C-alpha positions in Angstrom: 6.0 -6.5 -2.2 3.1 -6.8 0.5 -0.1 -5.3 -2.1 1.5 -8.0 -4.9 1.2 -10.3 -2.5 -2.3 -10.4 -0.9 -3.2 -9.7 -5.0 -1.5 -13.4 -5.4 -3.4 -14.9 -2.0 -7.1 -13.2 -3.3 -6.3 -15.1 -6.9 -5.1 -18.2 -4.5 -9.0 -18.4 -2.4 -10.5 -18.0 -5.5 -8.4 -20.6 -7.3 -9.5 -23.3 -3.7 -13.1 -22.3 -3.9 -13.0 -23.6 -7.4 -11.8 -27.0 -6.4 -13.7 -27.4 -3.1 -16.9 -26.9 -4.5 -15.6 -29.6 -7.3 -12.5 -30.7 -7.0 10.5 -24.2 -31.0 7.8 -23.7 -33.4 4.3 -23.8 -32.3 2.3 -27.1 -34.3 -0.1 -26.5 -37.1 -3.0 -23.8 -36.7 -6.3 -26.3 -37.5 -8.7 -23.9 -39.8 -11.8 -23.0 -38.1 -14.5 -25.4 -38.2 -17.2 -25.5 -41.1 -19.4 -23.4 -38.4 -17.0 -20.0 -39.5 -17.5 -17.9 -42.1 -14.5 -16.9 -44.5 -13.2 -14.6 -41.6 -12.7 -16.4 -39.6 -15.8 -15.5 -37.5 -19.4 -17.2 -36.9 -22.7 -15.4 -35.8 -23.6 -17.1 -32.7 -20.8 -16.3 -29.9 -20.7 -19.5 -27.8 -19.6 -18.5 -23.4 -16.9 -21.1 -22.7 -15.3 -22.2 -19.2 -11.7 -22.1 -19.3 -9.7 -22.9 -16.2 -6.8 -22.0 -15.7 -3.4 -21.1 -13.0 -2.3 -17.2 -12.5 0.3 -17.6 -13.4 2.9 -16.4 -16.2 2.3 -19.2 -18.3 -0.9 -18.3 -18.6 0.2 -14.7 -19.8 -0.6 -16.5 -23.3 -4.1 -16.4 -23.3 -4.2 -14.3 -21.7 -2.8 -11.9 -24.6 -4.5 -13.7 -26.8 -8.4 -12.9 -25.6 -6.9 -9.5 -25.8 -5.9 -9.7 -28.7 -9.3 -11.0 -29.9 -7.9 -14.6 -31.2 -10.8 -16.0 -28.9 -13.9 -14.0 -30.8 -12.4 -14.8 -34.3 -13.9 -18.2 -33.3 -17.1 -17.1 -32.3 -15.7 -18.0 -28.2 -16.5 -16.0 -25.7 -13.5 -17.0 -22.9 -14.5 -17.0 -19.1 -10.6 -17.6 -17.5 -11.8 -19.5 -13.6 -8.1 -19.4 -11.6 -7.6 -23.3 -10.8 -4.2 -24.2 -8.1 -3.6 -27.6 -10.5 -4.4 -29.2 -13.1 -6.2 -32.0 -11.0 -8.4 -29.8 -9.3 -9.8 -28.4 -12.3 -10.4 -32.1 -13.4 -14.2 -32.1 -11.0 -14.8 -28.8 -12.6 -14.7 -30.5 -16.0 -17.1 -33.8 -14.7 -19.5 -31.6 -13.5 -20.0 -29.6 -16.2 -18.5 -26.3 -14.3 -15.7 -25.6 -17.0 -15.4 -26.7 -20.7 -11.6 -27.0 -20.4 -9.0 -26.3 -18.2 -5.5 -25.7 -19.2 -3.2 -27.7 -15.9 0.4 -30.5 -16.0 -1.3 -33.6 -16.8 -0.7 -35.4 -14.1 -4.1 -34.9 -13.4 -5.1 -36.3 -16.9 -3.0 -39.2 -16.1 -4.6 -40.0 -12.4 -8.1 -39.9 -14.7 -7.4 -41.7 -16.9 -6.7 -44.8 -14.5 -9.8 -44.3 -12.8 -11.1 -44.3 -16.6 -13.1 -41.2 -15.6 -13.5 -39.6 -19.0 -10.8 -37.6 -19.3 -8.2 -36.2 -22.6 -5.5 -34.3 -23.4 -5.9 -32.0 -26.5 -3.3 -30.4 -26.9 -0.4 -28.9 -25.4 0.0 -25.9 -24.2 3.4 -24.7 -23.0 7.1 -27.4 -22.4 9.9 -26.4 -20.6 13.6 -25.3 -22.1 16.1 -28.0 -22.2 18.6 -26.0 -21.8 19.3 -22.3 -19.5 17.3 -21.1 -17.3 14.6 -23.0 -17.1 10.1 -22.0 -16.4 9.8 -23.3 -13.2 12.6 -23.5 -10.2 13.2 -25.5 -6.3 14.0 -21.6 -4.5 15.1 -21.7 -1.2 15.8 -18.0 1.0 20.0 -17.2 0.9 20.5 -18.5 4.1 18.4 -21.9 4.4 21.9 -24.3 3.8 20.1 -25.3 0.5 22.6 -24.6 -2.3 21.9 -28.0 -4.5 19.3 -30.8 -5.4 21.2 -33.5 -2.8 20.7 -30.8 0.9 16.4 -31.0 0.0 16.8 -34.3 1.6 15.3 -34.3 5.0 13.9 -30.8 4.1 10.1 -29.7 3.4 9.7 -28.3 0.3 6.0 -27.1 -1.2 4.8 -28.0 -4.2 1.5 -26.4 -5.5 -0.3 -30.0 -5.9 0.8 -32.8 -4.1 1.8 -36.0 -7.0 2.0 -34.5 -9.4 4.5 -34.1 -11.3 6.5 -30.8 -9.5 7.0 -33.4 -6.0 8.1 -35.9 -8.6 10.6 -34.6 -11.1 12.1 -33.7 -7.5 12.6 -36.3 -6.1 14.3 -37.7 -9.4 16.2 -34.8 -8.8 17.3 -34.8 -5.3 17.7 -38.6 -5.7 20.3 -38.3 -8.8 22.1 -35.4 -6.7 23.2 -38.4 -4.6 20.4 -37.1 -1.9 17.4 -39.4 -0.7 14.2 -37.8 -1.4 11.9 -40.1 0.3 13.1 -37.7 3.7 11.6 -34.4 1.9 8.6 -33.8 3.7 6.8 -32.3 0.9 3.7 -29.8 1.5 0.8 -28.4 -0.2 1.2 -24.7 -1.2 -0.5 -22.6 -3.6 2.1 -20.9 -5.7 1.6 -17.0 -4.7 1.9 -18.3 -1.1 5.1 -19.9 -1.1 7.4 -16.9 0.0 4.8 -16.2 2.4 5.2 -19.1 3.7 9.1 -19.6 3.8 9.5 -16.5 5.2 7.3 -18.2 8.0 9.7 -20.4 8.1 7.1 -22.8 7.3 8.8 -24.7 4.8 12.5 -24.7 3.5 12.4 -24.7 0.1 9.5 -24.2 -2.7 8.3 -25.3 -6.2 7.6 -22.5 -7.6 6.8 -20.7 -11.8 8.4 -16.9 -12.6 7.0 -14.5 -11.5 7.4 -16.0 -8.2 10.3 -17.8 -8.5 11.9 -14.7 -9.7 10.8 -12.5 -7.2 12.4 -14.9 -4.5 15.7 -14.7 -6.2 15.7 -11.1 -6.9 15.0 -10.9 -3.1 18.3 -12.4 -2.1 17.2 -16.4 -2.2 18.9 -18.7 -4.2 17.8 -21.1 -7.1 18.1 -24.7 -5.8 16.8 -27.0 -9.2 15.4 -26.8 -12.5 13.9 -30.2 -12.0 11.5 -30.8 -15.3 14.9 -29.6 -17.0 17.4 -31.8 -14.9 14.8 -34.8 -15.2 13.0 -34.9 -18.7 14.3 -31.5 -20.9 11.9 -30.7 -22.0 8.9 -31.3 -20.5 5.2 -29.9 -20.9 4.2 -27.7 -18.1 1.2 -27.1 -18.8 -1.8 -29.5 -21.3 -5.7 -28.7 -23.1 -7.7 -31.2 -21.7 -11.7 -32.1 -21.1 -13.6 -34.6 -21.3 -14.4 -38.0 -23.9 -18.1 -36.6 -23.2 -17.2 -32.6 -23.9 -15.6 -34.3 -27.2 -18.5 -36.4 -28.0 -21.6 -34.7 -27.8 -20.6 -30.7 -29.1 -17.1 -31.8 -31.6 -17.5 -28.4 -33.1 -16.9 -26.6 -29.5 -13.4 -28.8 -29.3 -12.2 -28.5 -33.4 -12.9 -24.8 -32.8 -11.4 -24.1 -29.1 -8.6 -26.5 -30.7 -7.9 -24.0 -33.1 -8.1 -21.0 -31.3 -6.1 -22.5 -28.7 -3.6 -23.8 -32.0 -3.4 -19.4 -33.1 -3.6 -18.1 -30.3 -0.5 -20.2 -28.9 1.5 -19.7 -31.9 0.3 -15.7 -31.2 1.4 -16.0 -28.1 5.6 -17.9 -29.4 5.8 -14.7 -31.8 4.7 -11.4 -29.5 5.7 -12.5 -26.5 6.3 -8.6 -25.1 2.5 -9.1 -25.8 2.6 -11.8 -23.6 4.5 -9.9 -21.1 2.2 -7.0 -21.6 -0.4 -9.7 -20.3 1.5 -10.6 -17.4 2.0 -7.1 -15.5 -2.0 -6.2 -16.2 -3.2 -10.3 -15.4 -0.8 -10.6 -12.1 -0.6 -7.3 -10.9 2.8 -6.4 -11.3 5.3 -4.6 -12.5 6.6 -3.9 -16.6 9.9 -4.7 -15.2 9.8 -7.8 -13.2 7.5 -9.5 -16.0 10.1 -8.0 -18.6 12.6 -10.1 -16.6 10.4 -13.5 -16.7 11.4 -16.8 -18.8 8.8 -17.4 -20.4 8.2 -21.8 -21.9 7.5 -23.1 -25.3 4.5 -22.5 -26.4 3.0 -25.6 -28.4 0.2 -27.1 -29.3 2.1 -29.6 -30.5 1.6 -33.0 -28.0 5.3 -34.8 -30.1 7.3 -33.8 -27.6 5.8 -33.3 -24.2 7.5 -35.5 -22.7 3.8 -37.2 -21.1 4.8 -41.0 -21.6 8.5 -40.7 -19.6 6.9 -38.8 -16.5 3.9 -41.4 -16.2 6.8 -44.1 -16.7 8.9 -41.9 -13.7 5.7 -42.4 -11.6 5.6 -46.0 -12.2 8.5 -46.0 -11.2 8.0 -43.9 -8.4 5.3 -45.3 -7.0 2.9 -42.9 -7.7 0.6 -44.6 -10.0 0.3 -48.7 -10.3 0.5 -48.5 -14.1 0.9 -46.5 -17.1 -2.8 -45.0 -18.6 -4.1 -45.8 -22.3 -2.4 -42.9 -24.3 -4.3 -44.2 -26.6 -7.7 -42.6 -25.1 -5.8 -39.8 -22.9 -4.1 -38.1 -25.6 -6.2 -36.4 -28.9 -4.1 -33.6 -30.9 -6.9 -32.0 -31.9 
């Protein structure tokens, strides 16, 4: 366990370095742009840098790269670790990366600041019933059994002021607790278990494999906040800048088409996704086999982004809803 946590910690350091230097069926699959030949390959190989979190959901991206899907579109993808979608936005704006995979909350705030960030595709959505892909967890002896018990506690999320703590607050209030008494603390997903065991936090919102590690070690799953508030809410989206779309529409079109193929492949080849998770997160294959996978889809039609923005206004996270006509541009 300590060896795995050390590996996760290194990923978190890389994620923070990025932030510091910059701060269901799948939808229809698009065809490659005219730069591609009939076989879907191009003579020119274009390098693209993509920010992604070191979590299980990134297994779809890793598996698609291994499968050669992006290569078919003439794309050589470099995955850059990130702690959250919001942290990747400065890197997008500076041109350090081309695309990012993250929560939609960062792009929502960026639109309100007129920064020209565009969500062009979904990536993964939470599950509407059953065991979900992320949850608030606590140690077994913490005395936290349900969402109302989180009132007055220190709860970790990977990025403050985003979908994690927002949906937790809603779930706690709906359960009769007072979410205004929660102290939210920013902790990278790989560090959450260590912080729980050290007593620095009382609970943590984490995706798999971290959720499964805590629960499997005797911890408790307190609430799946997405499922409790906006069932099927998108977990991760694909976004870039309007400038990138305007200046290099061919690259954006090819990447979006390759991503759509990647997500369709992931939805139909979960064993490949789990194998990629085991390799890239350095966890045993048997641990990866127990991971709950999201709905991998490029379709933004039922992603719940508008509902998330409305909830953010209700709780005072943002003053107004974004301009969805420019924020969401399905490619």
